[in-house]
C-alpha positions as CSV (number, residue, x, y, z in Angstrom):
1,M,-1.4,-8.3,22.3
2,K,-1.8,-6.3,19.0
3,A,1.5,-5.8,17.2
4,P,2.7,-2.1,16.9
5,L,1.6,-0.5,13.8
6,I,4.4,0.9,11.7
7,A,3.7,3.4,8.9
8,I,5.8,3.6,5.8
9,I,5.8,6.7,3.8
10,D,7.7,6.6,0.6
11,D,6.8,7.6,-3.1
12,D,8.9,4.6,-4.5
13,E,6.6,1.6,-4.6
14,S,9.6,-0.8,-4.5
15,V,10.8,0.8,-1.2
16,C,7.3,0.4,0.3
17,T,7.1,-3.1,-0.8
18,G,10.4,-4.3,0.6
19,M,10.1,-2.2,3.7
20,I,6.5,-3.8,4.4
21,D,7.8,-7.3,4.0
22,F,10.7,-6.7,6.2
23,V,8.8,-4.8,9.1
24,Q,6.2,-7.5,9.0
25,S,8.7,-10.2,9.3
26,L,9.9,-8.7,12.6
27,G,6.3,-9.2,14.0
28,Y,5.1,-5.6,13.4
29,D,1.8,-4.5,11.7
30,A,2.8,-2.3,8.7
31,R,0.9,0.0,6.3
32,S,2.6,2.0,3.5
33,Y,1.4,5.3,2.0
34,R,2.8,6.8,-1.2
35,S,2.9,10.3,0.2
36,A,2.9,12.3,3.4
37,E,-0.6,13.7,2.4
38,A,-2.1,10.1,2.3
39,F,-0.8,9.3,5.6
40,L,-2.0,12.6,7.4
41,Q,-5.6,11.7,5.9
42,S,-5.4,8.1,7.0
43,Q,-7.5,6.6,9.7
44,E,-4.8,4.6,11.0
45,R,-2.8,7.6,11.8
46,D,-3.8,7.9,15.6
47,G,-2.9,4.3,16.0
48,T,0.6,4.5,14.5
49,A,3.4,3.7,16.8
50,C,6.2,4.7,14.5
51,L,6.9,6.3,11.1
52,I,9.5,5.3,8.5
53,S,9.5,8.2,6.1
54,D,11.7,9.2,3.0
55,V,13.1,12.6,3.4
56,Q,12.4,13.8,-0.3
57,M,9.0,13.2,-1.9
58,A,6.8,15.1,-4.1
59,G,4.4,17.4,-2.2
60,I,4.9,17.2,1.6
61,G,8.5,15.9,2.3
62,G,9.6,14.1,5.3
63,L,10.9,17.0,7.4
64,E,7.9,19.0,6.6
65,L,5.6,16.1,7.7
66,Q,7.8,16.1,10.9
67,R,7.2,19.8,11.5
68,I,3.3,19.3,10.8
69,L,3.2,16.4,13.3
70,L,5.0,18.4,15.9
71,A,2.9,21.4,15.5
72,E,-0.1,19.2,16.2
73,G,1.5,17.8,19.4
74,S,2.2,14.3,18.0
75,S,4.8,12.3,19.5
76,I,5.1,9.5,17.0
77,P,8.7,8.7,16.6
78,I,10.0,9.0,13.0
79,I,12.9,7.1,11.3
80,F,14.1,9.0,8.2
81,I,15.6,7.1,5.1
82,T,17.0,9.0,2.3
83,A,18.8,8.2,-1.0
84,F,20.4,11.6,-0.7
85,P,22.0,12.0,2.6
86,D,22.7,15.5,3.7
87,A,24.4,16.6,6.9
88,R,22.3,19.7,7.4
89,L,18.9,17.8,6.8
90,Q,20.1,15.1,9.3
91,Q,21.0,17.5,11.9
92,Q,17.4,19.5,11.3
93,A,15.7,16.2,11.8
94,M,17.5,14.8,14.7
95,Q,17.3,18.1,16.5
96,A,13.4,17.9,16.0
97,G,13.5,14.6,17.6
98,A,13.9,11.9,14.8
99,A,14.6,8.6,16.0
100,C,17.1,7.8,13.3
101,F,18.3,9.2,10.1
102,L,19.4,6.4,7.6
103,S,20.7,6.2,4.1
104,K,19.1,4.0,1.4
105,P,19.6,1.2,1.1
106,C,19.7,0.8,4.9
107,D,21.1,-2.1,6.7
108,G,18.4,-4.4,8.2
109,D,20.2,-4.5,11.6
110,T,20.4,-0.9,11.8
111,L,16.7,-0.6,11.0
112,V,15.8,-3.1,13.7
113,H,17.8,-1.2,16.2
114,C,16.0,2.1,15.2
115,L,12.7,0.6,15.5
116,E,13.6,-0.9,18.8
117,T,14.9,2.5,20.0
118,A,11.9,4.3,18.6
119,L,9.4,2.1,20.4
120,G,11.3,1.8,23.7
121,T,11.8,-1.9,23.3
122,T,15.6,-2.0,22.8
123,K,17.1,-5.1,24.3
124,P,20.3,-4.8,26.3
125,L,23.4,-6.1,24.7
Protein backbone atom coordinates (compact mmCIF):
# COMPACT_ATOMS: atom_id res chain seq x y z
CA MET A 1 0.00 0.00 0.00
CA LYS A 2 1.37 3.38 -1.01
CA ALA A 3 1.91 5.94 1.74
CA PRO A 4 -0.23 9.10 1.52
CA LEU A 5 1.53 12.04 -0.16
CA ILE A 6 1.86 15.14 1.99
CA ALA A 7 2.74 18.38 0.16
CA ILE A 8 4.64 20.97 2.18
CA ILE A 9 4.45 24.53 0.87
CA ASP A 10 6.72 27.08 2.52
CA ASP A 11 9.08 29.72 1.15
CA ASP A 12 11.57 28.98 3.96
CA GLU A 13 13.85 26.16 2.82
CA SER A 14 14.82 25.16 6.37
CA VAL A 15 11.14 24.74 7.30
CA CYS A 16 10.57 22.59 4.21
CA THR A 17 13.59 20.42 4.95
CA GLY A 18 12.67 19.90 8.60
CA MET A 19 9.02 19.26 7.81
CA ILE A 20 9.87 16.74 5.07
CA ASP A 21 12.15 14.83 7.44
CA PHE A 22 9.49 14.81 10.16
CA VAL A 23 6.61 13.78 7.87
CA GLN A 24 8.70 11.02 6.27
CA SER A 25 9.68 9.75 9.74
CA LEU A 26 5.95 9.18 10.32
CA GLY A 27 5.78 6.91 7.26
CA TYR A 28 4.24 9.37 4.82
CA ASP A 29 5.55 10.31 1.40
CA ALA A 30 6.40 14.02 1.28
CA ARG A 31 7.24 16.66 -1.32
CA SER A 32 8.12 20.28 -0.72
CA TYR A 33 7.31 23.33 -2.78
CA ARG A 34 8.83 26.77 -2.24
CA SER A 35 5.64 28.49 -3.44
CA ALA A 36 1.94 27.90 -3.91
CA GLU A 37 2.42 28.48 -7.62
CA ALA A 38 4.94 25.61 -7.80
CA PHE A 39 2.46 23.29 -6.08
CA LEU A 40 -0.41 24.35 -8.36
CA GLN A 41 1.75 23.53 -11.40
CA SER A 42 3.06 20.21 -10.05
CA GLN A 43 2.17 16.85 -11.51
CA GLU A 44 1.76 15.41 -8.01
CA ARG A 45 -1.04 17.83 -7.16
CA ASP A 46 -3.86 15.39 -7.92
CA GLY A 47 -2.24 12.65 -5.83
CA THR A 48 -1.75 14.84 -2.76
CA ALA A 49 -3.56 13.57 0.33
CA CYS A 50 -2.90 16.62 2.53
CA LEU A 51 -1.23 20.03 2.35
CA ILE A 52 0.87 21.67 5.03
CA SER A 53 1.10 25.30 3.94
CA ASP A 54 2.59 28.49 5.30
CA VAL A 55 0.06 31.31 5.52
CA GLN A 56 2.28 34.20 4.45
CA MET A 57 4.40 33.70 1.32
CA ALA A 58 5.45 35.85 -1.60
CA GLY A 59 3.01 35.58 -4.50
CA ILE A 60 0.05 33.39 -3.64
CA GLY A 61 -0.32 33.04 0.14
CA GLY A 62 -1.80 30.08 1.96
CA LEU A 63 -5.33 31.44 2.32
CA GLU A 64 -5.44 32.43 -1.35
CA LEU A 65 -4.23 28.93 -2.26
CA GLN A 66 -7.09 27.54 -0.15
CA ARG A 67 -9.59 29.74 -2.05
CA ILE A 68 -8.18 28.63 -5.42
CA LEU A 69 -8.39 24.96 -4.52
CA LEU A 70 -11.93 25.31 -3.15
CA ALA A 71 -13.02 27.16 -6.30
CA GLU A 72 -11.67 24.26 -8.35
CA GLY A 73 -13.63 21.78 -6.26
CA SER A 74 -10.57 20.33 -4.54
CA SER A 75 -11.10 18.63 -1.21
CA ILE A 76 -7.42 18.32 -0.21
CA PRO A 77 -7.27 18.95 3.55
CA ILE A 78 -4.98 21.83 4.52
CA ILE A 79 -2.95 22.30 7.68
CA PHE A 80 -1.78 25.90 7.97
CA ILE A 81 1.38 26.92 9.77
CA THR A 82 2.43 30.49 10.43
CA ALA A 83 5.09 32.49 12.23
CA PHE A 84 2.58 35.32 12.61
CA PRO A 85 -0.57 33.92 14.25
CA ASP A 86 -3.62 36.10 13.66
CA ALA A 87 -7.05 35.23 15.06
CA ARG A 88 -8.85 36.73 12.07
CA LEU A 89 -6.81 34.70 9.56
CA GLN A 90 -7.22 31.59 11.66
CA GLN A 91 -10.99 32.07 11.72
CA GLN A 92 -11.06 32.58 7.91
CA ALA A 93 -8.99 29.45 7.32
CA MET A 94 -11.01 27.27 9.66
CA GLN A 95 -14.37 28.51 8.34
CA ALA A 96 -13.18 27.61 4.83
CA GLY A 97 -12.45 24.06 6.00
CA ALA A 98 -8.82 24.02 7.14
CA ALA A 99 -7.91 20.96 9.18
CA CYS A 100 -5.66 22.89 11.57
CA PHE A 101 -4.03 26.30 12.03
CA LEU A 102 -0.70 26.08 13.87
CA SER A 103 1.96 28.54 15.01
CA LYS A 104 5.63 28.04 14.08
CA PRO A 105 7.43 26.27 15.47
CA CYS A 106 4.69 23.70 15.85
CA ASP A 107 4.75 20.87 18.33
CA GLY A 108 5.38 17.45 16.76
CA ASP A 109 2.55 15.72 18.63
CA THR A 110 0.10 18.42 17.56
CA LEU A 111 1.19 18.09 13.94
CA VAL A 112 0.80 14.30 14.10
CA HIS A 113 -2.74 14.74 15.46
CA CYS A 114 -3.55 17.27 12.71
CA LEU A 115 -2.24 14.93 10.00
CA GLU A 116 -4.24 12.02 11.38
CA THR A 117 -7.36 14.15 11.60
CA ALA A 118 -6.89 15.52 8.07
CA LEU A 119 -6.34 12.05 6.66
CA GLY A 120 -9.13 10.46 8.69
CA THR A 121 -6.74 8.10 10.46
CA THR A 122 -7.06 9.42 14.01
CA LYS A 123 -6.72 6.62 16.49
CA PRO A 124 -9.03 6.51 19.51
CA LEU A 125 -7.44 7.50 22.81
